[in-house]
C-alpha positions in Angstrom: -30.6 -48.1 -52.4 -32.7 -44.9 -52.1 -32.0 -42.3 -49.3 -34.6 -40.7 -47.1 -35.0 -37.0 -47.3 -36.0 -34.1 -45.1 -38.5 -31.9 -46.8 -37.7 -28.4 -45.4 -40.7 -26.6 -46.8 -42.4 -25.0 -49.9 -41.7 -21.6 -51.3 -45.1 -20.7 -52.9 -48.1 -22.7 -52.0 -50.5 -20.7 -54.2 -48.6 -20.1 -57.4 -48.8 -16.4 -56.7 -45.6 -15.7 -58.5 -46.4 -17.9 -61.5 -45.1 -21.3 -60.4 -46.6 -23.6 -57.7 -44.8 -25.1 -54.8 -41.0 -25.0 -55.2 -39.2 -26.6 -52.2 -36.0 -27.3 -50.4 -34.8 -30.6 -48.8 -31.8 -32.7 -47.8 -30.8 -36.3 -48.5 -30.0 -38.5 -45.4 -27.5 -41.2 -44.9 -28.8 -43.3 -42.1 -32.4 -44.0 -43.2 -32.7 -45.7 -46.6 -34.8 -48.1 -48.7 -32.6 -51.0 -49.8 -33.7 -53.8 -52.0 -32.4 -56.6 -54.2 -34.0 -57.9 -57.4 -33.4 -61.5 -58.6 -34.9 -63.8 -61.2 -38.0 -65.8 -60.3 -40.6 -68.0 -61.9 -43.4 -65.8 -60.6 -43.7 -62.4 -58.9 -42.3 -62.6 -55.3 -41.8 -60.1 -52.6 -40.1 -60.6 -49.3 -38.7 -58.6 -46.4 -40.3 -55.4 -45.1 -43.3 -53.5 -46.7 -44.3 -56.6 -48.7 -47.9 -55.5 -49.5 -46.8 -52.1 -50.7 -44.0 -53.4 -52.8 -46.1 -56.1 -54.4 -48.6 -53.4 -55.6 -45.8 -51.2 -56.9 -44.1 -54.1 -58.6 -47.1 -55.0 -60.7 -47.9 -51.4 -61.7 -44.3 -50.5 -62.5 -43.7 -53.6 -64.6 -46.8 -52.7 -66.6 -45.5 -49.1 -67.1 -42.1 -50.4 -68.2 -43.6 -53.2 -70.3 -41.5 -55.9 -68.7 -42.3 -59.3 -67.1 -43.0 -59.2 -63.4 -41.3 -62.6 -62.9 -38.8 -61.3 -60.4 -38.2 -61.6 -56.7 -37.8 -58.3 -54.8 -36.3 -58.6 -51.3 -36.5 -55.4 -49.3 -33.8 -55.4 -46.6 -34.7 -51.9 -45.3 -37.5 -49.4 -45.9 -37.9 -45.8 -45.0 -40.8 -45.6 -42.4 -44.1 -44.8 -44.1 -45.9 -41.5 -43.8 -43.7 -39.8 -41.3 -42.3 -37.2 -43.6 -39.2 -38.9 -45.0 -40.3 -39.6 -48.5 -40.9 -43.3 -48.3 -43.3 -43.6 -51.2 -41.2 -41.7 -53.8 -38.0 -43.5 -52.8 -39.6 -46.9 -52.9 -41.1 -46.2 -56.4 -37.8 -44.9 -57.7 -35.8 -47.8 -56.2 -38.1 -50.4 -57.7 -38.3 -48.6 -61.0 -34.6 -47.9 -61.5 -33.8 -51.4 -60.2 -36.1 -53.0 -62.8 -34.8 -50.7 -65.5 -31.2 -51.9 -64.8 -32.3 -55.5 -64.3 -33.8 -55.6 -67.8 -31.1 -53.7 -69.4 -33.2 -50.6 -70.1 -32.1 -47.0 -70.0 -34.8 -45.2 -68.1 -33.6 -42.1 -66.1 -34.7 -41.3 -62.6 -37.1 -38.7 -64.1 -38.5 -41.2 -66.5 -39.4 -43.5 -63.6 -40.8 -40.5 -61.6 -43.1 -39.6 -64.5 -44.2 -43.2 -65.0 -45.0 -43.6 -61.3 -46.7 -40.2 -60.9 -44.0 -38.9 -58.5 -43.1 -35.2 -58.2 -46.7 -34.0 -58.5 -45.9 -31.2 -56.0 -42.4 -31.5 -54.7 -39.3 -32.5 -56.6 -37.1 -33.0 -53.6 -37.4 -36.8 -53.5 -36.5 -37.0 -57.2 -33.6 -34.6 -56.7 -32.0 -36.4 -53.7 -32.3 -39.8 -55.6 -30.5 -38.2 -58.6 -27.6 -36.5 -56.7 -28.2 -36.2 -53.0 -27.1 -33.2 -50.9 -29.3 -30.1 -50.4 -31.7 -29.7 -53.3 -33.9 -26.8 -54.3 -36.6 -27.5 -56.9 -38.4 -25.0 -59.1 -41.9 -26.2 -58.5 -44.5 -26.6 -61.2 -45.1 -24.3 -64.2 -47.6 -24.6 -67.1 -45.6 -27.3 -68.9 -43.7 -29.0 -66.0 -43.5 -32.8 -66.1 -41.3 -33.2 -63.0 -40.2 -30.2 -60.9 -36.7 -29.1 -62.1 -33.7 -29.0 -59.7 -32.5 -25.4 -59.6 -29.7 -26.0 -57.1 -27.9 -29.0 -55.7 -25.2 -28.3 -53.1 -23.1 -30.5 -50.8 -24.0 -30.1 -47.1 -20.9 -29.6 -44.9 -19.7 -33.0 -43.6 -19.8 -32.0 -40.0 -23.4 -30.8 -39.9 -25.8 -33.1 -38.2 -29.6 -33.3 -38.0 -31.5 -34.5 -35.0 -34.8 -36.1 -35.8 -37.7 -36.3 -33.4 -40.3 -39.0 -34.1 -43.7 -39.4 -32.6 -44.6 -43.1 -32.7 -48.3 -42.5 -32.4 -49.1 -40.8 -35.7 -48.6 -40.4 -39.4 -48.7 -37.3 -41.4 -51.4 -36.6 -44.0 -51.0 -38.6 -47.2 -53.0 -40.0 -50.1 -56.5 -38.6 -50.4 -56.3 -36.7 -47.1 -53.2 -34.8 -48.3 -54.9 -33.9 -51.6 -58.0 -32.6 -49.8 -55.9 -30.7 -47.3 -54.1 -28.9 -50.1 -57.4 -28.0 -51.7 -58.7 -26.5 -48.4 -55.7 -24.4 -47.6 -56.2 -20.6 -47.7 -54.4 -18.5 -50.3 -50.7 -18.0 -49.8 -49.5 -14.4 -49.7 -47.6 -13.3 -52.8 -45.6 -11.0 -50.5 -44.7 -13.9 -48.3 -43.7 -16.1 -51.3 -41.4 -13.3 -52.5 -39.8 -13.0 -49.1 -39.2 -16.7 -48.8 -37.6 -16.7 -52.3 -35.3 -13.9 -51.3 -34.4 -15.6 -48.0 -33.5 -18.9 -49.7 -31.6 -17.4 -52.7 -29.7 -14.6 -51.0 -29.3 -16.0 -47.5 -29.9 -19.8 -47.2 -27.9 -21.0 -50.2 -25.0 -18.6 -49.6 -24.9 -19.9 -46.0 -24.5 -23.4 -47.2 -21.7 -22.3 -49.5 -20.0 -20.5 -46.7 -20.6 -23.3 -44.1 -22.6 -20.9 -41.9 -25.0 -23.2 -40.0 -26.4 -20.3 -37.9 -27.5 -18.3 -40.9 -28.7 -21.4 -42.7 -30.7 -22.4 -39.6 -32.2 -19.0 -39.3 -33.6 -19.2 -42.9 -35.0 -22.7 -42.5 -36.6 -21.8 -39.2 -38.3 -18.8 -40.9 -39.4 -20.8 -43.9 -40.7 -23.5 -41.6 -42.7 -21.0 -39.5 -44.3 -19.5 -42.5 -45.3 -22.9 -44.1 -46.3 -24.4 -40.7 -48.6 -21.5 -40.0 -50.1 -21.9 -43.4 -50.7 -25.6 -42.9 -51.9 -25.1 -39.3 -55.6 -25.4 -40.1 -55.0 -28.8 -41.8 -52.6 -30.4 -39.3 -53.7 -28.9 -36.0 -50.9 -26.4 -35.5 -47.5 -25.4 -36.8 -46.4 -29.0 -35.9 -48.6 -32.1 -36.4 -47.5 -33.4 -33.0 -47.7 -31.3 -29.8 -45.1 -33.4 -28.2 -42.7 -33.0 -31.1 -43.4 -29.2 -30.9 -42.4 -29.2 -27.3 -39.2 -31.1 -28.1 -38.3 -28.8 -30.9 -38.8 -25.7 -28.6 -36.5 -27.3 -26.1 -33.9 -28.1 -28.7 -33.9 -24.5 -29.8 -33.1 -23.4 -26.2 -30.2 -25.8 -26.3 -28.7 -24.0 -29.3 -30.1 -26.1 -32.2 -31.0 -24.3 -35.4 -33.0 -25.0 -38.6 -36.0 -26.1 -36.6 -39.0 -27.6 -38.4 -41.2 -30.4 -39.5 -40.4 -32.5 -42.5 -43.4 -32.6 -44.9 -46.7 -33.3 -43.1 -44.8 -34.8 -40.2 -45.1 -35.8 -37.5 -41.3 -36.0 -37.6 -39.5 -32.8 -36.5 -35.9 -31.9 -37.2 -33.2 -29.5 -36.2 -29.5 -29.0 -36.9 -26.3 -28.7 -35.0 -22.6 -28.5 -35.9 -20.4 -31.5 -35.0 -21.0 -35.2 -34.3 -20.1 -34.9 -30.6 -22.5 -32.0 -30.1 -25.3 -33.8 -31.9 -24.9 -37.0 -30.0 -24.7 -35.1 -26.7 -27.8 -33.1 -27.5 -29.7 -36.3 -28.6 -28.8 -38.1 -25.3 -29.8 -35.0 -23.3 -33.1 -34.9 -25.1 -33.8 -38.5 -24.4 -33.3 -37.9 -20.8 -35.3 -34.7 -20.7 -38.2 -36.4 -22.5 -37.9 -39.8 -20.9 -41.5 -39.5 -19.6 -42.8 -39.0 -23.2 -43.0 -42.7 -24.3 -44.0 -41.8 -27.8 -41.0 -39.6 -28.6 -37.8 -41.0 -30.2 -34.7 -39.1 -31.0 -32.1 -39.9 -33.7 -29.0 -38.2 -35.0 -28.4 -38.4 -38.8 -26.1 -36.9 -41.4 -26.6 -35.5 -44.8 -25.9 -37.7 -47.8 -24.0 -35.8 -50.6 -24.6 -38.5 -53.2 -27.8 -40.0 -54.7 -29.4 -43.4 -54.9 -27.3 -46.4 -55.8 -27.9 -49.5 -57.9 -26.2 -52.1 -55.7 -26.5 -55.1 -58.1 -28.5 -58.1 -59.0 -28.2 -61.9 -59.0 
C-alpha cells in the first residue's frame, strides 16, 4: 500500500541558492494505491489502472532482473494526474512489492532510482518511506534522489479538505517538462525568504501544533509558487472553480490554502474532525451548482507505505 500525498510547493525553482527545487508535502490516509502480487504462469494485471500497471510491471521486472510471471491485482489506485502523486506511488508500490516477492533487499530509494522517480521532488519518496510531513533538500550536483531533511508527525486532529475539479488534469509527462523549461527565473531573494519561512516558522509551527502559523506559511509559499507557475497553468490555480472554492474556504476560517503540484486539486486545512466535516458539507451546499467540483475531508498519515503480503 502506498499513500497519496499533498505537494505543498517548491522552495527554489531556479537553483538560485545552489540547489534546485526542494519541497514540502504531507502523506494522506484516505487515498491510497493498494495492490496484491501473486504467482502466475504469465504476466497478468487486473483491477484498476490495468494498462498503466502492465507497462510498469514489464519495465520494473527488467530493472530488477526478475521474471514477470506474476499477477498484480490493483484494489485501489490514487487518481492519475490530479496532484496526488499517483505515478510515483504506483511505481514504488510495484517495485517494493516485487522486491519482497522475490526475496530481494531493494530500498525505497533503490526502486525510486530504478524507476526514474524523484527527478524534481522527493516528497513522494519521503512519504512512502516514513509518512507525515516531509521536507526534501532538492537536487544538487551529485543528487540521485532528493534527500529528506525533515520528517515530522502531523498533529492527529488536523484535517485537510480537498477540492477536486472532475474536468481536468494537471500538467504531466512531456507537457510538464516543457512547462518547467519555459518558466521565468525564480528570484534568489524569494527563494531565501521561503527557506526562512519554512525553517523558522513552518516547521516550528508543526512542532508546536500551531495550525494558524503553519497555515500562514503554506499559504505564502503557495502564493509565491502559484504566481511563478501562472504562465504555464493559466493562473495561481489551474482551475478557476477550485480557485473560487479555496477563496470561499479561506473566508470560512480555513488555512494552508493551495494547489497540490500542478493541480487541479486544491487543499486547505482546519483543526478538528467535526469542524472539517461541517466545512466540507457547507462547501458542498455552497457550490452545489458547480457540477464539476467535489469536496473531501482527509487526514495526514504519520507512517509510510506498507507491504501487506503475498499469496
